[in-house]
N, CA, C and O atoms as a DFTB+ gen file, in Angstrom:
468 C
 N C O
     1  1      11.466     -56.346     -28.178
     2  2      10.451     -55.636     -28.180
     3  2      10.504     -54.492     -26.856
     4  3      10.997     -54.768     -25.762
     5  1       9.983     -53.368     -27.156
     6  2      10.174     -52.390     -25.823
     7  2       8.898     -52.496     -24.808
     8  3       7.699     -52.729     -24.960
     9  1       9.837     -52.179     -23.581
    10  2       9.104     -52.359     -22.512
    11  2       7.825     -51.315     -22.326
    12  3       7.819     -50.136     -22.680
    13  1       6.677     -52.084     -21.643
    14  2       5.867     -50.979     -21.410
    15  2       5.965     -50.130     -20.138
    16  3       6.033     -50.822     -19.122
    17  1       5.992     -48.665     -19.912
    18  2       6.083     -48.012     -19.087
    19  2       5.309     -47.251     -18.803
    20  3       4.840     -46.585     -19.726
    21  1       4.780     -46.978     -17.289
    22  2       3.798     -46.114     -16.791
    23  2       4.584     -45.476     -15.313
    24  3       5.025     -46.088     -14.340
    25  1       4.544     -44.111     -15.594
    26  2       4.768     -43.222     -14.540
    27  2       3.326     -42.838     -13.906
    28  3       2.295     -42.452     -14.458
    29  1       3.705     -43.144     -12.225
    30  2       2.375     -42.795     -11.366
    31  2       2.759     -41.694     -10.709
    32  3       3.749     -41.853      -9.995
    33  1       2.175     -40.387     -10.732
    34  2       2.395     -39.502      -9.763
    35  2       1.255     -38.406      -9.933
    36  3       0.068     -38.590     -10.201
    37  1       1.960     -37.176      -9.698
    38  2       1.388     -35.842      -9.850
    39  2       2.049     -34.854     -10.733
    40  3       3.197     -34.563     -10.395
    41  1       1.584     -34.281     -11.777
    42  2       2.220     -33.432     -12.829
    43  2       3.020     -32.149     -12.045
    44  3       4.047     -31.707     -12.561
    45  1       2.678     -31.764     -11.200
    46  2       3.458     -30.159     -10.645
    47  2       4.655     -30.991      -9.738
    48  3       5.260     -30.038      -9.247
    49  1       5.191     -31.961      -9.346
    50  2       6.079     -32.441      -8.834
    51  2       7.586     -32.557      -9.239
    52  3       7.993     -33.309     -10.125
    53  1       8.272     -31.822      -8.575
    54  2       9.501     -31.441      -9.499
    55  2      10.125     -32.975      -9.525
    56  3      10.203     -33.222     -10.729
    57  1      10.516     -33.907      -8.936
    58  2      10.685     -35.032      -9.352
    59  2      10.301     -36.078     -10.522
    60  3      10.895     -36.977     -11.116
    61  1       9.083     -35.543     -10.552
    62  2       8.216     -36.312     -11.551
    63  2       8.788     -35.339     -12.882
    64  3       9.217     -35.999     -13.828
    65  1       8.815     -34.287     -12.983
    66  2       9.259     -33.489     -14.379
    67  2      10.456     -33.862     -14.574
    68  3      10.718     -34.136     -15.745
    69  1      11.703     -34.023     -13.443
    70  2      13.124     -34.745     -13.932
    71  2      12.978     -35.919     -14.547
    72  3      13.684     -36.147     -15.529
    73  1      11.862     -37.070     -14.005
    74  2      11.896     -38.410     -14.399
    75  2      11.323     -38.341     -15.888
    76  3      11.584     -39.208     -16.722
    77  1      10.552     -37.277     -16.133
    78  2       9.625     -37.317     -17.326
    79  2      10.768     -36.883     -18.603
    80  3      10.732     -37.444     -19.698
    81  1      11.740     -35.829     -18.272
    82  2      12.209     -35.298     -19.025
    83  2      13.668     -36.418     -19.299
    84  3      14.274     -36.337     -20.367
    85  1      14.046     -37.280     -18.368
    86  2      14.981     -38.128     -18.658
    87  2      14.436     -39.333     -19.501
    88  3      15.090     -39.858     -20.402
    89  1      13.196     -39.718     -19.129
    90  2      12.685     -40.792     -20.393
    91  2      12.419     -40.164     -21.573
    92  3      12.583     -40.946     -22.509
    93  1      12.006     -38.846     -21.989
    94  2      12.029     -38.448     -23.042
    95  2      13.002     -37.990     -23.885
    96  3      12.897     -37.871     -25.106
    97  1      14.295     -37.647     -22.959
    98  2      15.381     -37.724     -23.559
    99  2      16.319     -38.855     -23.866
   100  3      17.389     -38.724     -24.461
   101  1      15.771     -40.089     -23.360
   102  2      16.324     -41.297     -23.926
   103  2      15.361     -42.061     -24.727
   104  3      15.416     -43.284     -24.853
   105  1      14.383     -41.220     -25.321
   106  2      13.302     -41.998     -26.210
   107  2      12.654     -43.201     -25.770
   108  3      12.449     -44.254     -26.373
   109  1      12.302     -42.748     -24.310
   110  2      11.510     -44.032     -23.928
   111  2       9.868     -43.711     -23.971
   112  3       9.461     -42.683     -23.431
   113  1       9.064     -44.504     -24.542
   114  2       7.923     -44.220     -24.596
   115  2       7.316     -44.571     -23.288
   116  3       7.743     -45.489     -22.588
   117  1       6.165     -43.710     -22.935
   118  2       6.007     -43.626     -21.504
   119  2       4.376     -43.395     -21.488
   120  3       3.787     -42.759     -22.361
   121  1       3.836     -43.926     -20.517
   122  2       2.511     -43.134     -20.081
   123  2       2.658     -42.703     -18.601
   124  3       3.416     -43.097     -17.715
   125  1       1.415     -41.503     -18.634
   126  2       1.475     -40.910     -17.519
   127  2       0.141     -41.039     -16.685
   128  3      -0.910     -40.599     -17.150
   129  1       0.192     -41.629     -15.486
   130  2      -0.990     -41.772     -14.639
   131  2      -1.265     -40.757     -13.276
   132  3      -0.794     -40.880     -12.145
   133  1      -2.090     -39.835     -13.743
   134  2      -2.063     -38.467     -12.652
   135  2      -2.978     -39.145     -11.385
   136  3      -4.060     -39.642     -11.697
   137  1      -2.616     -39.165     -10.167
   138  2      -3.320     -39.330      -9.358
   139  2      -4.407     -38.684      -8.971
   140  3      -5.368     -39.192      -8.394
   141  1      -4.251     -37.338      -9.340
   142  2      -5.201     -36.136      -9.018
   143  2      -6.619     -36.326      -9.858
   144  3      -7.776     -36.041      -9.546
   145  1      -6.099     -36.880     -10.957
   146  2      -7.365     -36.869     -11.941
   147  2      -8.113     -38.441     -11.999
   148  3      -9.312     -38.712     -11.942
   149  1      -6.885     -39.385     -12.137
   150  2      -7.232     -40.756     -12.231
   151  2      -7.238     -41.629     -10.918
   152  3      -7.728     -42.751     -10.795
   153  1      -6.701     -41.003     -10.124
   154  2      -7.191     -41.793      -8.770
   155  2      -6.040     -43.019      -8.319
   156  3      -5.141     -43.163      -9.147
   157  1      -5.990     -43.700      -7.387
   158  2      -5.556     -44.953      -7.408
   159  2      -6.587     -45.512      -6.345
   160  3      -7.302     -44.907      -5.546
   161  1      -6.402     -47.122      -6.642
   162  2      -7.667     -47.770      -5.881
   163  2      -6.291     -48.475      -4.747
   164  3      -5.062     -48.406      -4.777
   165  1      -7.468     -49.247      -3.662
   166  2      -6.657     -50.007      -2.621
   167  2      -5.981     -51.163      -3.299
   168  3      -4.800     -51.410      -3.055
   169  1      -6.629     -51.822      -4.072
   170  2      -5.869     -52.976      -4.753
   171  2      -4.374     -52.735      -5.318
   172  3      -3.370     -53.352      -4.960
   173  1      -4.443     -51.745      -6.238
   174  2      -3.139     -51.195      -6.862
   175  2      -2.129     -50.986      -5.642
   176  3      -0.994     -51.426      -5.822
   177  1      -2.423     -50.328      -4.349
   178  2      -1.390     -49.682      -3.656
   179  2      -1.018     -50.937      -2.575
   180  3       0.092     -50.964      -2.042
   181  1      -2.020     -51.953      -2.305
   182  2      -1.814     -53.280      -1.796
   183  2      -0.799     -53.892      -2.875
   184  3       0.071     -54.616      -2.393
   185  1      -0.788     -53.774      -3.767
   186  2       0.345     -54.450      -4.638
   187  2       1.423     -54.131      -4.484
   188  3       2.361     -54.826      -4.095
   189  1       1.410     -52.859      -4.818
   190  2       2.791     -51.929      -4.555
   191  2       3.562     -51.970      -3.149
   192  3       4.759     -51.743      -2.977
   193  1       2.456     -52.363      -2.035
   194  2       3.037     -52.234      -0.735
   195  2       3.534     -53.749      -0.459
   196  3       4.227     -53.986       0.531
   197  1       3.260     -54.490      -1.118
   198  2       3.683     -56.348      -1.226
   199  2       5.321     -56.322      -1.664
   200  3       6.260     -56.929      -1.148
   201  1       5.307     -55.472      -2.710
   202  2       6.365     -55.021      -3.590
   203  2       7.565     -54.396      -2.648
   204  3       8.638     -54.890      -2.299
   205  1       7.031     -53.262      -2.405
   206  2       7.936     -52.232      -1.846
   207  2       8.025     -52.060      -0.234
   208  3       8.941     -51.492       0.361
   209  1       6.933     -52.644       0.325
   210  2       6.784     -52.004       1.796
   211  2       5.985     -50.640       1.840
   212  3       6.139     -49.821       0.934
   213  1       5.035     -50.375       3.015
   214  2       4.428     -49.430       3.103
   215  2       5.238     -48.160       3.725
   216  3       4.939     -46.970       3.624
   217  1       6.130     -48.633       4.267
   218  2       7.038     -47.648       4.868
   219  2       7.946     -47.007       3.691
   220  3       8.403     -45.877       3.861
   221  1       8.191     -47.669       2.584
   222  2       8.927     -46.988       1.619
   223  2       7.942     -46.198       0.674
   224  3       8.272     -45.109       0.204
   225  1       6.982     -46.659       0.467
   226  2       5.904     -45.988      -0.682
   227  2       5.279     -44.635       0.238
   228  3       5.025     -43.652      -0.457
   229  1       5.060     -44.521       1.456
   230  2       4.327     -43.577       2.333
   231  2       5.390     -42.291       2.374
   232  3       6.474     -42.485       2.925
   233  1       5.140     -41.158       1.880
   234  2       6.133     -40.078       2.041
   235  2       5.490     -39.561       2.798
   236  3       4.334     -39.166       2.647
   237  1       6.529     -39.457       4.232
   238  2       6.277     -38.726       5.180
   239  2       7.036     -37.380       5.407
   240  3       7.164     -36.852       6.512
   241  1       7.522     -36.888       4.235
   242  2       8.161     -35.781       4.300
   243  2       7.435     -34.260       3.694
   244  3       7.779     -33.098       3.910
   245  1       6.352     -34.789       2.898
   246  2       5.595     -34.035       2.183
   247  2       4.688     -33.150       2.981
   248  3       4.484     -33.379       4.173
   249  1       4.147     -32.160       2.358
   250  2       2.970     -31.164       3.085
   251  2       1.602     -32.051       3.600
   252  3       0.987     -31.972       4.663
   253  1       1.439     -32.685       2.740
   254  2       0.074     -33.824       3.024
   255  2       0.161     -34.619       4.244
   256  3      -0.882     -34.766       4.881
   257  1       1.555     -35.314       4.798
   258  2       1.837     -35.930       5.821
   259  2       1.596     -34.946       7.050
   260  3       0.718     -35.086       7.901
   261  1       2.367     -34.111       6.995
   262  2       2.700     -32.847       7.698
   263  2       1.362     -32.474       8.395
   264  3       1.143     -32.506       9.606
   265  1       0.408     -32.072       7.282
   266  2      -0.868     -31.538       7.782
   267  2      -2.191     -32.428       8.606
   268  3      -3.244     -31.930       9.005
   269  1      -1.770     -33.857       8.708
   270  2      -2.485     -34.794       9.523
   271  2      -2.361     -34.744      10.958
   272  3      -1.260     -34.522      11.462
   273  1      -3.398     -34.933      11.667
   274  2      -3.283     -34.992      12.883
   275  2      -2.181     -35.994      13.811
   276  3      -1.452     -36.808      13.244
   277  1      -2.181     -35.871      14.776
   278  2      -1.370     -36.722      15.638
   279  2      -2.070     -38.042      15.709
   280  3      -1.496     -39.113      15.516
   281  1      -3.434     -37.903      16.017
   282  2      -4.475     -39.159      15.923
   283  2      -4.504     -40.041      14.520
   284  3      -4.494     -41.270      14.461
   285  1      -4.542     -39.103      13.388
   286  2      -4.772     -39.444      11.875
   287  2      -3.118     -40.434      12.043
   288  3      -3.216     -41.568      11.575
   289  1      -1.991     -40.150      12.525
   290  2      -0.593     -40.958      12.366
   291  2      -0.502     -41.938      13.250
   292  3       0.422     -42.748      13.184
   293  1      -1.588     -42.009      14.338
   294  2      -1.232     -42.939      15.428
   295  2      -1.532     -44.436      14.847
   296  3      -2.462     -44.511      14.044
   297  1      -0.882     -45.547      15.153
   298  2      -1.198     -46.702      14.688
   299  2      -1.070     -47.094      13.489
   300  3      -1.775     -47.989      13.021
   301  1      -0.073     -46.425      12.769
   302  2       0.025     -46.754      11.424
   303  2       0.689     -48.059      11.195
   304  3       1.746     -48.407      11.721
   305  1      -0.168     -48.890      10.195
   306  2       0.053     -49.794       9.975
   307  2      -0.330     -50.305       8.432
   308  3      -1.079     -49.606       7.748
   309  1       0.097     -51.283       8.028
   310  2      -0.172     -51.765       6.252
   311  2      -1.458     -51.029       5.863
   312  3      -1.684     -50.199       4.983
   313  1      -2.329     -51.675       6.924
   314  2      -3.947     -51.258       6.358
   315  2      -3.925     -49.768       6.331
   316  3      -4.167     -49.242       5.244
   317  1      -3.654     -48.947       7.436
   318  2      -4.028     -47.419       7.700
   319  2      -3.100     -46.709       6.742
   320  3      -3.268     -45.492       6.676
   321  1      -2.214     -47.201       6.034
   322  2      -1.118     -46.408       5.184
   323  2      -1.557     -46.688       3.846
   324  3      -1.290     -45.890       2.948
   325  1      -2.277     -47.860       3.596
   326  2      -2.825     -48.120       2.197
   327  2      -4.168     -46.718       2.057
   328  3      -4.391     -45.891       1.174
   329  1      -4.923     -47.048       3.596
   330  2      -6.224     -45.898       3.482
   331  2      -5.637     -44.615       3.122
   332  3      -5.958     -43.991       2.110
   333  1      -4.750     -44.228       3.992
   334  2      -4.176     -42.877       3.909
   335  2      -3.660     -42.290       2.399
   336  3      -3.668     -41.162       1.907
   337  1      -3.211     -43.612       1.914
   338  2      -2.679     -42.964       0.440
   339  2      -3.787     -43.077      -0.440
   340  3      -3.639     -42.386      -1.448
   341  1      -4.885     -43.743      -0.393
   342  2      -6.016     -43.802      -1.169
   343  2      -6.795     -42.607      -1.096
   344  3      -7.333     -42.101      -2.081
   345  1      -6.871     -42.071       0.271
   346  2      -7.569     -40.723       0.456
   347  2      -6.656     -39.339       0.134
   348  3      -7.179     -38.228       0.040
   349  1      -5.469     -39.540       0.008
   350  2      -4.460     -38.862      -0.043
   351  2      -3.176     -39.135      -1.083
   352  3      -2.000     -39.210      -0.726
   353  1      -3.596     -39.245      -2.239
   354  2      -2.403     -39.901      -3.256
   355  2      -1.387     -39.099      -3.184
   356  3      -0.327     -39.617      -3.536
   357  1      -1.328     -37.808      -2.786
   358  2      -0.031     -36.932      -2.691
   359  2       0.841     -37.648      -1.662
   360  3       2.046     -37.500      -1.862
   361  1       0.559     -38.268      -0.779
   362  2       1.340     -39.189       0.403
   363  2       2.134     -40.163      -0.283
   364  3       3.069     -40.607       0.382
   365  1       1.972     -40.699      -1.681
   366  2       2.590     -41.662      -2.254
   367  2       3.852     -41.079      -2.645
   368  3       3.983     -39.972      -3.166
   369  1       4.921     -42.025      -2.314
   370  2       6.204     -41.384      -2.996
   371  2       6.521     -41.297      -4.656
   372  3       6.177     -42.172      -5.450
   373  1       7.187     -40.168      -4.984
   374  2       6.814     -40.277      -6.826
   375  2       8.247     -40.240      -6.935
   376  3       9.064     -39.887      -6.085
   377  1       8.471     -40.746      -8.360
   378  2       7.400     -41.108      -8.825
   379  2       7.342     -42.876      -8.698
   380  3       8.341     -43.546      -8.439
   381  1       6.025     -43.431      -8.926
   382  2       6.140     -44.728      -9.132
   383  2       6.200     -45.084     -10.535
   384  3       5.451     -44.690     -11.429
   385  1       7.311     -45.981     -10.629
   386  2       7.636     -46.464     -12.170
   387  2       7.112     -47.862     -12.620
   388  3       7.725     -48.737     -12.008
   389  1       6.279     -48.318     -13.394
   390  2       6.123     -49.460     -13.874
   391  2       6.546     -49.784     -15.264
   392  3       6.128     -49.239     -16.285
   393  1       7.606     -50.930     -15.163
   394  2       8.298     -51.191     -16.252
   395  2       8.121     -52.658     -16.429
   396  3       8.767     -53.532     -15.851
   397  1       7.081     -52.839     -17.378
   398  2       6.532     -54.150     -17.658
   399  2       6.194     -54.879     -16.266
   400  3       5.406     -54.184     -15.625
   401  1       6.485     -55.854     -15.718
   402  2       6.145     -56.084     -14.229
   403  2       6.871     -55.630     -13.071
   404  3       6.427     -55.915     -11.959
   405  1       7.746     -55.077     -13.167
   406  2       8.954     -54.413     -12.266
   407  2       8.324     -52.910     -11.975
   408  3       7.977     -52.066     -12.800
   409  1       8.287     -52.849     -10.363
   410  2       8.058     -51.572      -9.765
   411  2       9.160     -50.790      -9.448
   412  3       9.905     -51.452      -8.724
   413  1       9.657     -49.537      -9.690
   414  2      10.572     -48.778      -9.400
   415  2      10.045     -47.609      -8.519
   416  3       9.076     -47.029      -9.011
   417  1      10.427     -47.199      -7.466
   418  2      10.128     -46.031      -6.837
   419  2      11.248     -44.948      -6.819
   420  3      12.440     -45.255      -6.832
   421  1      10.773     -43.588      -6.787
   422  2      11.663     -42.415      -7.017
   423  2      12.327     -42.305      -8.294
   424  3      12.221     -43.201      -9.132
   425  1      13.120     -41.087      -8.527
   426  2      14.075     -40.987      -9.396
   427  2      15.495     -40.710      -9.127
   428  3      15.783     -39.960      -8.195
   429  1      16.343     -41.206      -9.805
   430  2      17.821     -40.905      -9.916
   431  2      18.033     -41.058     -11.156
   432  3      17.335     -41.872     -11.762
   433  1      19.220     -40.188     -11.964
   434  2      19.409     -40.749     -13.350
   435  2      20.295     -41.966     -13.403
   436  3      20.224     -42.704     -14.386
   437  1      21.206     -42.252     -12.319
   438  2      21.648     -43.721     -12.278
   439  2      20.765     -44.868     -12.283
   440  3      20.871     -45.902     -12.942
   441  1      19.833     -44.510     -11.404
   442  2      18.488     -45.684     -11.044
   443  2      17.906     -45.940     -12.827
   444  3      18.161     -46.932     -13.509
   445  1      17.173     -44.861     -13.208
   446  2      16.822     -44.925     -14.550
   447  2      17.561     -45.555     -15.458
   448  3      17.062     -46.465     -16.121
   449  1      19.013     -45.122     -15.644
   450  2      19.892     -45.754     -16.632
   451  2      20.108     -47.320     -16.346
   452  3      19.966     -48.138     -17.255
   453  1      20.485     -47.729     -14.935
   454  2      20.137     -48.930     -14.620
   455  2      19.167     -49.579     -15.414
   456  3      19.521     -50.567     -16.058
   457  1      17.918     -49.155     -15.476
   458  2      16.614     -49.948     -15.804
   459  2      16.751     -49.938     -17.174
   460  3      16.728     -51.010     -17.778
   461  1      16.920     -48.664     -17.890
   462  2      16.706     -48.787     -19.463
   463  2      17.943     -49.220     -20.338
   464  3      17.834     -49.918     -21.346
   465  1      19.183     -48.709     -19.822
   466  2      20.223     -48.721     -20.809
   467  2      21.065     -50.228     -20.737
   468  3      22.002     -50.449     -21.504
């Protein structure tokens, strides 16, 4: 039985593009969840944070994070990180890949090969 694969992200992200090409070139069926159009809720983020940790999930390298004020960045904890990611889905590291019940974060060819090959 083939795994159920969902990729979460934003379509114009270079890493998302690379991951999509890899999945397609390996004939893996997948569904794309676009944060910009479909959003992401606190319950889903809370589940991911439980699995991955909010520090891993929150992208502090992107322009969305850098545009926040120092006050918005202060006192960052699990709940505030989830709130910020709900309000600004671009702050979620990409891609988040769900394979059946397994959650993977980011993309590298070696990482995906280990999951699917």
